N, C-alpha and C positions, 0 to 999 in steps of 0.2 A: 502493501500500500504506500511504500514511502515513495515511489516513483510517482504515483498517481496524484499524492498530498501536493507534491514539488510543483508538477503542473497547475494545480490551482483550481482544478475540476470540482463540482460539486458532489455531494457525498452520493447523489442519484446517479452522476456521471461515473463516479470511482467505481461502485457495485458491478453497472452496466460492463465497463470496460475489463473489470476483474473477472468477472463471468466469461467472457468472448474470450480472453487471452488463456484462462485456466480451462477451457473447454476446447482448444484446439487440439492437442493431442487426443483428449478423451472421443472426441467425435472423429477420429482419424480412423478408428477401429470401426466405424460406421457406414464406412462407404460403400459405395454397390447399392444402398438403400438398405443394407442389412443392420438396420438399428436395432434390432434386438441382441446382439453381442456385446458391445460395451458401453451401450446407456440402456435403460429399460425402463416400463412404467416404474414409477415409485417417488417416494420422497427421501432425499439423501439430507442429513444435517450434518455440516460439518464443523470443526473449530479450528480458527486460523489463527496462528501464534506469529505474531512479528514484533519487531522493537516498539511500535505502537500499542500492543498490549493482546487480549484476546478479543477472538469476534466471532460469533455465530451467524454461520450460513445456512438456509435452507433453499434447497433447489429441489423444484418437482418438475419431474418429465413426463409427458405423456405422448406416446408414439401413436399415430394416426396415419397410417400409410406409409407413405413415403416421405411423411415430415415429422419434426418433433416439434414440441411445442414446451419451454422451458419457464417456469417463473422462479427467479431467485429473488431472497428477500435477505437484506443486509441491513444493520443498523436500522431495522425498521421502514426501510423503502424495498419496495419491489419492482424490479425489472422483467418486461415478458421479451421474449425472444423466439423466432422461429425460424427452424432449421429446414431446408427441402433439399431434397436430392435432384440433381441436374446431372446434365452428360458428363460435366468435369468433375463431380464431387459433390459434397453437401456444402451448401452456401446461406449464409444470413444476411437478413438487414436488421440494423438494431435501432430503434427511435429513440432520440435523447434530446429530446425539445422541440428547438425551431430547425436542427441540425441532424443530420442522418448518420450514424456510424456504419460505414459499409463494410463488410469484412470479404474478401475474397481468397478463399482460402487454397485454392490451385489443387495440385495432386494430394489426393488423401488416398491410403493404400487399404486394399479390401481387407475385410475381416480373417479371410483364409490365409493371408500374408503374416498375420501376428503370431510369430515364431521366434525362439530365441537366436539372433543372429541377422534377423533383419533391419534394415535401417531405409529410413525416406527423408526427404526434405519438402517441408511445408513451407510455402510463403503468404503473408498475408498484409492486407493493407488495412488500416484503418482512417477515415477519413471524416471531415465534419466533426471534428472535436475541437473546440476554441481556435478555428481557423488553421488548424495543424493537420498534417498526415504524417502519418506512422507507418513505417513498412518493416515487416519483420521477416527474416529468413529462420527458420530452426530445423535442424540437423536433430534427427532422434535414431535411436537404435535400441532395440529390445535385447538385454545383457543377461538376464536371466528369469527363471520362473521360479517364485518365492512362496513360502508362507508366510503372510503378514496378518499380525494380531493388532486389532483396533479395539477400541468400545463399542464397535459394531459388531465384533465378531472376528473368526479367524478365516483369513481368503488364500485362496490358490490364486496368485496375481503374476503379471508380467511387469518385470522391473525396465522402465524406460528411461534412458538416459539422455538429454538434451542439450544441444547449445545453440542460443538462439542469439541474433543480432538484429539491433533493431536501430533506425535511424528516421530522425524526425526531420520534416522539412515545415521551416516556419511560415506563417502569412508573411505577404509583403510588407514592409516597413518594421517589422521585428527584428531587432539586433540577435545574432547570436551569442548572448553571454555563456557564461560559466554552465550557468544552470541547463540550458540548450545544450551545449557540447556534452554535459555528464549524460544527457538522454541519449546520445549516440554510445550505445554502449553493449557488450556481448556478455551474458549472463549464463548459467548452467544449471539445470534442475534436474531432480530424478521422481519418479513418479511411480507408482504402482496400481496395475488395471485389474480389476477381477471380471472376468466374463458373467454377463449378465448385470451387473451391479454398476460398473464405471471405474471411477477414482476411487480408491479409499485411502491414499495418503500420498502426498508429494513434498518435496524440501527444494529449497533454492538457496545454497550457503552465502551468494551475494547479498541478499534483501534480508538473510537470517528470517526466512519466511518458512511456516509448516502449516500444512493443512492436512487434516485426519479424520474421517468418517466417524461420528461416533454413534449414528443411527440410520437405518435404511428400512424403509416400509413398502412394499409394493401396493 
């Protein structure tokens, strides 16, 4: 959350952007409209721990044919997002007030490819946030199948290690100060995904961020 706060977005926008960014690897397993593999109908409750403290996030997913409707609630604010299956994969438009944050996820691997040793690259573009454009490129690799225990239970999960590079294009007239330069960065993260559930745990050492599934109800 530190990055989002530094941009100066509203709490509503921060929660929406957080949902989109955290969801990218999870929905990668749902390509080719195979939405039941790494995302399923149900309500997931997470505890997010960062230098700012602890936050509870509730994410409700409803699968309808080739689309997934998601409502995420954080800090008392809810964000609605619909992901649709297209010829190139899963895409989504996320309304954020007067602007629209558009996500172009590019290549997404099919669920059948989710095996230890498989790797892929996902690209993303977020526009319409405070006049900025954020481009991301994430290289992910499935490194192991592990047993992961959280307050929600014990899961057999795939461990995915990712390296993400982000660049920020500022609106005309805005100077590239130290803050904006810091946004152009590379981060690493590790996440564990359980089939039929989705993300059960994720960590990012650079941002000192940990997200853990504490409850899942179908």
